[in-house]
C-alpha positions as CSV (number, residue, x, y, z in Angstrom):
1,M,71.7,62.1,121.6
2,A,70.3,63.7,124.8
3,A,68.7,67.1,124.4
4,S,71.5,68.8,126.5
5,D,74.1,67.2,124.2
6,T,72.2,68.5,121.1
7,H,72.0,72.0,122.5
8,R,75.8,72.0,123.2
9,A,76.3,70.7,119.6
10,I,74.1,73.5,118.3
11,E,76.0,76.2,120.2
12,T,79.3,74.9,119.0
13,V,78.3,74.7,115.4
14,F,76.8,78.2,115.5
15,R,79.9,79.7,117.0
16,I,82.0,78.1,114.2
17,E,79.5,79.1,111.4
18,R,78.4,82.4,112.8
19,A,80.9,84.8,111.1
20,R,80.4,83.1,107.7
21,L,76.7,83.2,108.0
22,V,76.5,86.9,109.1
23,G,79.1,87.8,106.5
24,G,77.1,86.2,103.6
25,L,73.9,87.8,104.7
26,A,75.3,91.2,105.3
27,R,76.7,91.3,101.8
28,M,73.2,91.2,100.3
29,V,70.9,92.8,102.9
30,R,73.5,95.6,103.4
31,D,72.8,95.8,107.1
32,V,74.9,94.1,109.8
33,D,72.1,94.3,112.4
34,L,69.6,92.6,110.1
35,A,72.2,90.0,109.1
36,E,72.8,89.2,112.8
37,E,69.0,88.9,113.4
38,L,68.6,86.5,110.5
39,A,71.5,84.4,111.7
40,Q,69.9,84.3,115.2
41,D,66.6,83.2,113.6
42,A,68.5,80.3,112.1
43,L,69.9,79.4,115.5
44,L,66.4,79.5,117.1
45,A,65.1,77.2,114.3
46,A,68.0,74.7,115.0
47,L,67.2,74.8,118.7
48,C,63.6,73.8,117.9
49,E,64.3,71.4,115.1
50,W,67.5,69.5,115.9
51,P,66.5,68.0,119.3
52,R,63.6,66.3,117.5
53,T,65.3,65.3,114.2
54,G,68.9,65.1,115.3
55,V,72.0,67.1,114.2
56,P,72.1,67.1,110.4
57,Q,75.0,65.7,108.5
58,N,76.1,69.2,107.3
59,P,74.9,71.5,110.1
60,G,76.5,74.6,108.5
61,A,74.6,74.1,105.3
62,W,71.4,73.6,107.2
63,L,71.9,76.9,109.1
64,T,72.8,78.7,105.8
65,A,69.7,77.4,104.0
66,T,67.5,78.4,106.9
67,A,69.0,81.9,107.1
68,R,68.6,82.2,103.4
69,R,64.9,81.3,103.5
70,R,64.4,83.9,106.3
71,A,66.2,86.5,104.2
72,I,64.2,85.8,101.1
73,D,60.9,85.8,103.0
74,R,61.8,89.3,104.5
75,L,62.8,90.5,101.1
76,R,59.6,89.4,99.5
77,R,57.5,90.9,102.3
78,A,59.3,94.2,101.9
79,A,58.7,94.0,98.1
80,M,55.0,93.4,98.6
81,L,54.7,96.3,100.9
82,T,56.5,98.5,98.5
83,R,54.2,97.4,95.6
84,K,51.2,98.2,97.7
85,H,52.4,101.5,98.9
86,A,53.9,102.7,95.6
87,E,51.6,100.7,93.3
88,I,54.4,100.1,90.9
89,G,53.2,96.6,89.8
90,R,54.9,94.0,87.7
91,D,58.3,95.8,87.1
92,L,59.1,95.9,90.8
93,A,58.1,92.3,91.3
94,E,60.6,91.3,88.6
95,E,63.2,93.4,90.1
96,S,62.5,91.9,93.5
97,E,62.9,88.4,92.1
98,S,66.2,89.2,90.6
99,H,67.3,90.6,94.0
100,V,66.3,87.3,95.6
101,A,68.3,85.4,93.0
102,A,71.3,87.6,93.7
103,L,70.9,86.9,97.5
104,E,70.8,83.2,96.9
105,A,73.9,83.4,94.7
106,A,75.8,85.5,97.2
107,L,75.1,83.0,100.0
108,D,76.6,80.3,97.9
109,D,79.8,82.4,97.4
110,D,83.2,81.4,98.6
111,V,83.2,81.0,102.4
112,G,86.5,82.9,102.8
113,D,85.1,86.0,101.0
114,E,82.1,86.0,103.4
115,V,84.3,86.0,106.5
116,L,86.8,88.3,105.1
117,S,84.2,90.8,104.0
118,L,82.8,90.8,107.5
119,I,86.3,91.4,109.0
120,F,86.9,94.3,106.7
121,T,83.4,95.7,107.5
122,A,83.9,95.5,111.3
123,C,87.3,97.2,111.0
124,H,86.2,99.9,108.6
125,P,88.1,103.2,109.1
126,V,84.8,105.1,109.4
127,L,84.5,103.7,112.9
128,S,86.6,104.7,115.9
129,P,89.3,102.2,117.1
130,D,87.3,101.3,120.2
131,A,84.1,100.7,118.1
132,R,86.1,98.6,115.6
133,A,87.5,96.4,118.4
134,A,84.1,95.9,120.0
135,L,82.3,95.1,116.7
136,T,85.1,92.7,115.6
137,L,84.8,90.8,118.8
138,R,81.0,90.7,118.5
139,L,80.7,89.8,114.8
140,I,83.8,87.6,114.1
141,G,84.7,86.5,117.6
142,G,81.1,85.8,118.6
143,L,81.5,87.3,122.1
144,T,78.5,88.6,123.9
145,T,78.3,92.3,125.0
146,D,78.8,91.1,128.6
147,E,82.0,89.2,127.6
148,I,83.4,92.2,125.7
149,A,82.5,94.6,128.6
150,R,84.3,92.4,131.1
151,A,87.3,92.0,128.8
152,F,87.7,95.8,128.5
153,L,86.6,96.6,132.0
154,A,83.7,98.7,130.7
155,G,80.0,98.6,131.6
156,E,77.8,96.4,129.5
157,P,75.4,99.3,128.5
158,T,78.5,101.2,127.3
159,I,79.7,98.4,125.1
160,A,76.1,97.7,123.8
161,Q,75.7,101.4,122.8
162,R,79.1,101.4,121.2
163,I,78.1,98.4,119.0
164,V,74.7,99.8,118.2
165,R,76.3,103.1,117.1
166,A,78.9,101.3,115.1
167,K,76.2,99.3,113.2
168,K,74.2,102.5,112.6
169,T,77.3,104.3,111.2
170,L,78.0,101.4,108.8
171,R,74.4,101.3,107.7
172,E,74.3,105.1,107.1
173,A,77.7,104.9,105.2
174,G,76.1,102.7,102.5
175,L,78.9,100.2,102.4
176,S,79.1,97.5,99.8
177,Y,80.2,94.8,102.4
178,E,82.7,93.5,99.9
179,V,86.4,92.7,100.3
180,P,88.2,95.9,99.0
181,R,90.5,95.6,96.0
182,G,93.6,97.4,94.8
183,G,95.0,100.4,96.7
184,E,92.0,100.5,99.0
185,R,92.6,96.9,100.1
186,A,96.1,97.8,101.4
187,E,94.8,100.9,103.3
188,R,91.9,98.9,104.8
189,L,94.1,95.9,105.7
190,A,96.2,98.3,107.9
191,S,93.0,99.1,109.8
192,V,92.1,95.4,110.3
193,L,95.6,94.6,111.6
194,E,95.5,97.6,113.9
195,V,92.3,96.4,115.5
196,I,93.5,92.8,116.0
197,Y,96.7,94.1,117.6
198,L,94.8,96.5,119.8
199,I,92.7,93.6,121.1
200,F,95.9,91.5,121.7
201,N,97.7,94.3,123.5
202,E,94.8,94.9,125.8
203,G,95.1,91.3,126.8
204,Y,98.9,91.2,127.0
205,A,99.2,94.4,129.1
206,A,95.9,95.5,130.5
207,T,95.6,99.3,130.7
208,A,93.5,99.3,133.9
209,G,92.2,97.0,136.6
210,A,93.6,94.4,139.0
211,D,95.0,92.0,136.4
212,L,98.2,92.6,134.5
213,T,97.1,90.4,131.7
214,R,93.8,89.1,130.2
215,P,94.8,85.9,128.3
216,A,91.3,85.4,126.9
217,L,91.7,88.6,124.8
218,C,95.1,87.5,123.6
219,M,93.7,84.1,122.5
220,E,90.9,85.8,120.6
221,A,93.3,88.1,118.8
222,Q,95.5,85.1,117.9
223,R,92.5,83.2,116.6
224,L,91.5,86.2,114.5
225,G,95.0,86.5,113.2
226,R,95.1,82.8,112.2
227,I,91.7,83.2,110.4
228,L,93.1,86.2,108.5
229,A,96.3,84.3,107.6
230,G,94.2,81.5,106.2
231,L,92.1,83.9,104.1
232,M,95.0,86.1,102.9
233,P,98.0,83.7,102.4
234,E,99.9,86.1,100.2
235,E,99.9,89.1,102.6
236,P,103.2,89.4,104.4
237,E,102.1,91.8,107.1
238,V,99.2,89.4,108.1
239,F,101.9,86.8,108.9
240,G,104.1,89.5,110.5
241,L,101.3,90.3,112.9
242,L,100.5,86.7,113.6
243,A,104.1,85.9,114.3
244,L,104.3,88.9,116.7
245,M,101.2,87.8,118.6
246,E,102.3,84.1,118.8
247,L,105.8,85.0,120.1
248,Q,104.5,87.5,122.6
249,A,101.8,85.2,123.8
250,S,104.4,82.4,124.4
251,R,105.6,84.4,127.4
252,L,102.3,85.1,129.1
253,A,102.5,82.3,131.7
254,A,106.0,83.6,132.8
255,R,105.2,87.3,133.2
256,L,104.0,87.0,136.8
257,G,105.9,85.7,139.8
258,P,104.5,83.5,142.5
259,D,103.5,86.6,144.4
260,G,101.6,87.9,141.4
261,M,104.2,90.6,140.8
262,L,105.3,91.5,137.3
263,L,108.5,89.9,136.2
264,P,110.7,91.8,133.6
265,L,111.7,89.9,130.5
266,T,115.3,89.4,131.8
267,E,114.0,87.7,135.1
268,Q,111.4,85.4,133.6
269,N,111.7,81.6,133.9
270,R,112.2,80.7,130.2
271,A,111.3,77.1,130.8
272,R,107.7,78.4,131.2
273,W,107.6,79.9,127.7
274,D,105.3,78.1,125.4
275,Q,107.4,76.3,122.8
276,L,104.5,75.5,120.5
277,L,103.6,79.1,120.2
278,I,107.3,80.0,119.6
279,R,107.5,77.5,116.8
280,R,104.2,78.9,115.3
281,G,105.6,82.4,115.6
282,L,108.9,81.6,114.0
283,A,107.1,79.8,111.1
284,A,104.8,82.8,110.6
285,L,107.8,85.1,110.6
286,A,109.6,83.0,108.1
287,R,106.5,83.1,105.9
288,A,106.3,86.9,106.1
289,E,110.0,87.2,105.2
290,A,109.6,84.7,102.3
291,L,106.8,86.9,100.9
292,G,109.1,89.9,100.9
293,G,107.8,91.5,104.0
294,A,110.9,91.6,106.2
295,R,110.7,95.4,106.5
296,G,107.0,95.5,107.4
297,P,106.3,97.1,110.8
298,Y,104.7,93.9,112.2
299,A,107.4,91.7,110.7
300,L,110.1,93.8,112.2
301,Q,108.4,93.7,115.7
302,A,108.1,90.0,115.3
303,A,111.8,89.7,114.5
304,L,112.5,91.6,117.7
305,A,110.4,89.1,119.7
306,A,112.1,86.3,117.9
307,C,115.5,87.5,119.3
308,H,114.2,86.9,122.8
309,A,112.5,83.6,121.9
310,R,115.7,82.2,120.5
311,A,117.8,83.1,123.6
312,R,117.7,80.2,126.0
313,R,119.0,82.4,128.8
314,A,118.6,86.2,129.3
315,E,122.4,86.6,129.0
316,E,122.4,85.1,125.5
317,T,120.0,87.8,124.2
318,D,121.4,89.5,121.1
319,W,120.8,93.1,122.3
320,A,123.0,94.5,119.5
321,R,120.7,92.9,116.9
322,I,117.6,94.1,118.7
323,A,119.0,97.7,118.8
324,A,119.7,97.5,115.1
325,L,116.2,96.2,114.4
326,Y,114.8,99.2,116.3
327,D,116.9,101.5,114.2
328,T,115.2,100.0,111.2
329,L,111.7,100.1,112.7
330,R,112.2,103.8,113.5
331,E,112.8,104.4,109.8
332,V,109.8,102.4,108.7
333,M,107.4,103.4,111.5
334,P,108.6,106.5,113.3
335,S,106.8,107.2,116.6
336,P,107.7,108.3,120.1
337,V,106.8,104.9,121.5
338,V,109.3,103.3,119.0
339,D,111.9,105.8,120.1
340,L,111.3,104.8,123.7
341,N,111.7,101.1,123.0
342,R,114.8,101.9,120.9
343,A,116.3,103.7,123.8
344,I,115.7,100.7,126.0
345,A,117.3,98.3,123.5
346,H,120.3,100.6,123.2
347,S,120.6,100.8,126.9
348,M,120.8,97.0,127.1
349,A,123.3,96.8,124.2
350,F,125.5,99.7,124.9
351,G,124.9,100.7,128.5
352,P,122.4,102.9,130.5
353,E,124.1,106.2,129.5
354,A,123.3,105.4,125.8
355,G,119.7,104.9,126.8
356,L,119.5,108.2,128.7
357,A,121.0,110.1,125.7
358,L,118.3,108.7,123.4
359,L,115.6,109.4,126.0
360,A,116.7,113.1,126.1
361,A,115.9,113.4,122.4
362,I,112.3,112.0,122.7
363,D,109.4,114.3,122.4
364,R,108.2,114.2,126.1
365,D,105.0,116.1,125.3
366,A,103.8,113.3,123.0
367,L,104.3,110.8,125.9
368,R,103.3,113.1,128.7
369,N,101.1,110.6,130.6
370,Y,102.8,107.4,129.3
371,A,104.0,105.5,132.4
372,P,106.7,103.4,130.5
373,L,108.7,106.6,129.8
374,P,109.5,107.5,133.4
375,A,109.7,103.7,134.1
376,A,112.5,103.4,131.5
377,R,114.3,106.5,132.8
378,G,114.1,105.0,136.3
379,D,115.7,101.8,135.1
380,F,118.5,103.6,133.3
381,L,119.2,105.8,136.3
382,F,119.2,102.8,138.6
383,R,121.7,100.9,136.5
384,S,123.8,104.1,136.4
385,G,123.9,104.3,140.2
386,R,121.8,107.5,140.4
387,L,119.4,106.0,142.9
388,A,117.7,109.2,144.2
389,E,116.7,110.2,140.7
390,A,115.7,106.7,139.8
391,R,113.4,106.5,142.8
392,Q,111.7,109.7,141.7
393,A,111.2,108.4,138.2
394,F,109.7,105.1,139.3
395,E,107.3,107.0,141.6
396,E,106.3,109.2,138.7
397,A,105.6,106.1,136.6
398,A,103.6,104.5,139.4
399,A,101.4,107.5,139.6
400,L,100.7,107.4,135.9
401,T,99.7,103.8,135.4
402,R,96.1,102.7,135.8
403,N,97.0,99.0,136.3
404,E,97.3,97.9,139.9
405,R,99.9,95.1,139.3
406,E,102.1,97.4,137.3
407,R,101.8,100.1,140.0
408,A,102.9,97.7,142.7
409,F,105.9,96.6,140.6
410,L,107.0,100.2,140.0
411,L,106.6,101.1,143.7
412,K,108.7,98.0,144.6
413,R,111.4,99.2,142.2
414,A,111.2,102.7,143.8
415,A,111.7,101.2,147.3
416,A,114.7,99.3,146.0
417,C,116.4,102.6,145.4
418,G,116.5,103.3,149.1
419,G,115.6,106.5,151.0
């Protein structure tokens, strides 16, 4: 194998094994930063060794063994320094050896636990949502700080500092780097799912910049969702979220017209919807429901997306069922955004006046700078024939959005209302 081929093989193997490797090391050294450094040492060793000896039969085991030796060496060096400084002699040496044995045992633990513990660590509630998202993409996704910065339209130094601060916060919190159990597990799982969906949404509807979507972020969130579903096969909301992302992502290619303008759901070419992703999404939804999670927030949102996926033409969409699902979602997960989407569904099922009535009851202060609110109002008014008011609403929405494509779409709708 040529050296360039070997290097590509090493990079591929490391990307696959990285999360497991870092997760196993972090559980014992109790420091994500140090765990990443040890994993990187193993990568450098592979880059030096494999071009000469060839790619080993089990490259993942080779990287694990190398990282383990590096960790043990560091632990022993630290123990020696402690003995010299504190002069505590033989007892500490014995304690150190038992710690080394524990490290070796932990690195031989179940692969799923290692990755899962790293996911729960990166998404710990002690971190802000932005920090959780960046750290998750770095540790589990394996993205570089530059890739994360470009994905979120942020400066690389900003993202680098966000990750450094997140690692410091985790270190100072004295976490156990274990998969939580019992009631804590349910609470922490909600944080994990929130982060993955945050990453997906930033890809599906970019909050700022020239691009309406960033498919690479959607794909990364879907990959994280599939990993989580494989590691937690009895958690219905994990499959609910996976179903939601797969079904939403199936429409990505159809969201833009030939001119790059946003196409509403009702105007999209459904032949361009990805049928493989739809089948995956429907299967994940069926699994969530079979596990008793039909009323979970993510499963309900996936059921909404499934109504669109099952309609071959826009006219066949079951808007009455969608409106009923939003009524249920409002009970399960009340929020002003859910109220807004419920109003949109009711406007499609029962007419624009029904939508306007529901909009009037929404807390406008909670959605003061939220462009979809005046955009929805503009659509209801347009369909009611109140064009002057609709134009004003669309212009208000265009002024609020930070996404250039969405702004162009809203201004086009305003122009369609006439003078």
